C-alpha positions in Angstrom: 7.3 -3.3 28.8 7.0 -3.5 32.6 9.5 -6.5 32.5 11.9 -4.2 30.6 11.6 -1.5 33.2 12.0 -4.0 36.0 15.2 -5.2 34.4 16.5 -1.7 34.3 15.4 -1.3 37.9 17.4 -4.4 39.0 20.5 -3.0 37.3 20.0 0.3 39.0 19.7 -1.4 42.4 22.7 -3.6 41.7 24.9 -0.5 40.8 23.6 1.3 43.9 24.5 -1.6 46.0 28.1 -1.7 44.7 28.5 2.1 45.2 27.0 2.1 48.7 28.4 -1.1 50.1 31.5 -1.8 48.0 33.9 0.5 50.0 32.5 0.0 53.5 32.6 -2.8 56.0 28.8 -2.9 56.2 27.7 -6.5 56.7 26.3 -8.2 53.6 22.9 -8.9 55.2 22.4 -5.1 55.8 23.3 -4.4 52.2 20.9 -7.0 50.9 18.1 -5.6 53.0 18.7 -2.1 51.7 18.9 -3.3 48.1 15.6 -5.2 48.6 14.0 -2.1 50.1 15.2 0.1 47.2 13.9 -2.4 44.7 10.5 -2.6 46.4 10.2 1.2 46.5 11.1 1.6 42.8 8.7 -1.3 41.9 5.8 0.5 43.8 6.6 3.7 42.0 6.6 1.9 38.7 3.2 0.2 39.5 1.8 3.6 40.4 3.1 5.2 37.2 1.6 2.4 35.1 -1.7 2.7 36.9 -1.8 6.4 36.2 -1.0 5.8 32.5 -3.7 3.2 32.3 -6.2 5.6 33.9 -5.3 8.4 31.5 -5.7 6.2 28.5 -9.0 4.9 29.7 -10.2 8.5 30.3 -9.1 9.7 26.8 -10.8 6.6 25.3 -14.0 7.6 27.1 -13.9 11.1 25.8 -13.2 9.9 22.2 -16.4 7.7 22.5 -18.4 10.9 22.8 -17.0 12.4 19.6 -19.0 12.1 16.3 -17.4 10.8 13.2 -18.3 12.5 9.9 -22.0 12.0 9.0 -23.3 11.5 5.5 -24.5 15.1 5.2 -21.1 16.4 6.3 -19.3 14.1 3.8 -21.5 15.5 1.1 -20.7 19.0 2.1 -17.1 18.2 1.7 -17.7 16.9 -1.9 -19.4 20.0 -3.2 -16.5 21.4 -5.1 -15.1 19.6 -8.1 -11.6 19.8 -9.7 -12.6 22.6 -12.1 -13.5 24.8 -9.2 -10.3 24.0 -7.4 -8.4 24.7 -10.6 -10.0 28.1 -11.0 -9.0 29.1 -7.5 -5.5 27.8 -8.0 -5.1 29.8 -11.2 -6.4 32.9 -9.5 -4.4 32.7 -6.3 -1.4 30.6 -7.3 2.0 31.2 -8.9 1.3 29.6 -12.2 2.4 26.1 -13.3 5.8 25.4 -11.7 8.2 23.8 -14.1 11.1 22.8 -11.9 13.4 23.5 -8.9 15.1 26.6 -10.5 11.7 28.2 -10.7 10.8 27.2 -7.2 14.1 28.8 -5.9 13.2 32.0 -7.7 9.7 32.1 -6.4 10.9 31.5 -2.8 13.4 34.3 -3.2 10.6 36.6 -4.4 8.4 35.6 -1.5 5.8 34.0 -3.7 6.4 30.5 -2.3 7.3 29.5 1.3 8.6 26.2 2.6 6.4 24.3 5.1 7.9 22.0 7.7 6.8 19.8 10.6 5.3 21.9 13.4 2.8 21.4 16.3 -0.2 21.4 13.9 0.9 19.1 11.1 3.7 16.9 9.8 4.8 15.9 6.3 5.2 12.3 5.4 8.0 11.4 3.0 7.3 13.4 -0.2 8.4 11.5 -3.3 6.6 13.3 -6.1 6.0 16.7 -4.5 8.0 19.3 -2.6 7.0 21.2 0.6 6.3 24.6 -0.9 3.1 26.6 -0.9 2.0 30.2 -1.4 2.0 32.3 1.8 -1.8 32.3 1.7 -1.8 28.5 1.7 0.7 28.4 4.6 -1.5 30.8 6.6 -4.6 28.6 5.8 -2.7 25.6 7.1 -1.9 27.3 10.4 -5.5 28.4 10.8 -6.7 24.8 10.2 -4.2 23.5 12.8 -5.2 26.2 15.3 -8.9 25.4 15.0 -8.3 21.7 15.0 -6.4 22.0 18.3 -9.0 24.3 19.7 -11.7 21.6 19.1 -9.5 18.9 20.5 -9.2 21.0 23.7 -12.9 21.5 23.8 -13.4 17.8 23.8 -10.8 17.3 26.5 -8.5 15.4 24.2 -4.7 15.4 23.7 -3.4 17.4 20.8 -2.8 15.5 17.6 -1.1 16.6 14.3 -2.6 15.9 10.9 -0.5 14.4 8.1 0.2 16.1 4.8 0.9 13.7 2.0 1.3 15.8 -1.1 2.1 19.5 -1.7 3.6 21.3 -4.7 4.2 19.2 -7.9 6.0 20.3 -11.0 4.7 19.4 -14.5 7.2 16.5 -14.6 6.3 15.1 -11.1 2.7 15.2 -12.1 3.4 13.2 -15.2 5.3 10.7 -13.2 2.5 10.4 -10.7 0.1 9.5 -13.4 2.3 6.5 -14.2 1.9 5.3 -10.6 -1.6 6.4 -9.8 -4.3 6.1 -12.5 -6.6 8.3 -10.4 -4.2 11.3 -10.7 -5.6 14.3 -12.6 -5.1 14.2 -16.4 -3.8 17.5 -17.7 -3.2 20.4 -15.4 -3.3 19.7 -11.6 -4.1 22.2 -8.9 -1.0 20.9 -7.1 1.1 22.7 -9.7 0.2 26.2 -8.4 1.3 26.2 -4.8 -2.2 26.5 -3.5 -3.2 22.9 -3.0 -2.2 20.0 -0.7 -3.6 16.7 0.5 -4.2 15.9 4.1 -4.5 12.2 5.0 -7.7 11.8 7.0 -6.9 8.5 8.8 -3.4 9.2 10.1 -2.6 11.4 13.1 0.4 11.8 15.4 0.2 12.7 19.1 1.9 16.0 19.9 3.3 16.1 23.4 3.0 19.4 25.3 4.6 20.5 28.6 1.2 20.6 30.3 0.1 17.2 29.2 2.2 14.8 31.3 1.7 12.2 34.0 2.5 13.0 37.6 6.2 12.2 38.0 7.5 9.4 40.2 10.5 10.1 42.5 12.8 8.4 40.0 13.9 10.3 36.9 14.8 7.1 34.9 11.3 5.8 35.4 9.8 9.1 34.3 11.7 8.9 31.1 10.5 5.4 30.2 6.9 6.1 31.4 6.8 9.2 29.1 8.0 7.1 26.1 5.2 4.6 26.9 2.7 7.4 27.2 3.6 8.8 23.8 3.3 5.4 22.2 -0.1 4.8 23.9 -1.5 8.2 22.8 -0.2 7.5 19.2 -2.1 4.2 19.4 -5.2 6.1 20.4 -4.9 8.3 17.4 -4.8 5.2 15.2 -7.8 3.7 17.0 -10.0 6.8 16.9 -9.0 8.1 13.5 -12.7 8.4 12.5 -13.4 10.7 15.4 -10.3 12.8 14.6 -11.4 12.9 11.0 -14.8 14.1 12.2 -13.3 16.9 14.2 -10.9 18.0 11.3 -13.7 17.6 8.7 -16.0 19.9 10.7 -13.2 22.5 11.0 -12.8 22.3 7.2 -16.6 22.7 6.7 -16.6 25.9 8.8 -13.6 27.3 6.8 -15.3 26.4 3.6 -18.5 28.1 4.6 -16.4 31.2 5.4 -15.0 31.1 1.8 -11.5 30.4 3.0 -10.9 27.0 1.4 -12.2 24.5 -1.1 -12.3 20.9 0.1 -12.9 17.6 -1.6 -13.1 14.5 0.5 -11.6 12.1 -2.0 -13.2 8.7 -2.8 -10.2 7.0 -4.5 -7.7 8.1 -1.9 -8.0 8.7 1.9 -7.3 12.4 1.8 -8.9 15.8 2.1 -7.9 17.6 -1.1 -7.6 21.3 0.0 -7.1 24.5 -2.1 -6.8 27.9 -0.6 -9.8 30.1 -1.7 -8.9 33.6 -0.4 -6.1 36.0 0.2 -4.8 36.1 3.8 -3.5 39.3 5.3 
């Protein structure tokens, strides 16, 4: 990556040389010296920027090393509730089994379903057999999970990451199609058909840049742009490397909410997800 930036640097210096020296009688040796000086200054700024990025990544790695992953007792706490209990909560708090898009549109118009979208707390992966609609209670629960997740990340001195939602509302037809592809999918009625339930992938997280989480800038805006892109990629890589620690933080947030009666959670064995059903009305 540094070689790419140095190539850009050389082009910038070349263009600068043409602009500065192309219309003046300045001797060539003076122009060459100035170009060399500019290249050296930009190269030093690049080295300093890369050094700061390396230090930031090392410090974040050190902080991640101090975070516990999910312990056996915590995993067991996240496997207390079975499908029957999720289904009972879904029937009590959901919209009834959704049959198709026409019904979804009607429920949205009535305010009984809302669309969820990517935001600072979570993002949706490509949904093929579900659609991004939940009850208002489930949407508020998601925001509360995200708020507490970010609060815990800040407490650990870590950057903010978003969790990944892999499945949301399914119609009866999409549930039937899912069973063809996934033999572990629920036979009969699924809690995903009520707008109360979703799956959060526990090993995939994406870094969420914020205005206050940046490297000190160099004097060169074009370097800052490329260093920021490198920083985001590096932090995303940290999220991949330390997914177990992030799972531990998110899992403990879910345990707290489950203890408060706000949610039912199942840490799936067959799939890498937290299966989550809202368990209370949210004002």
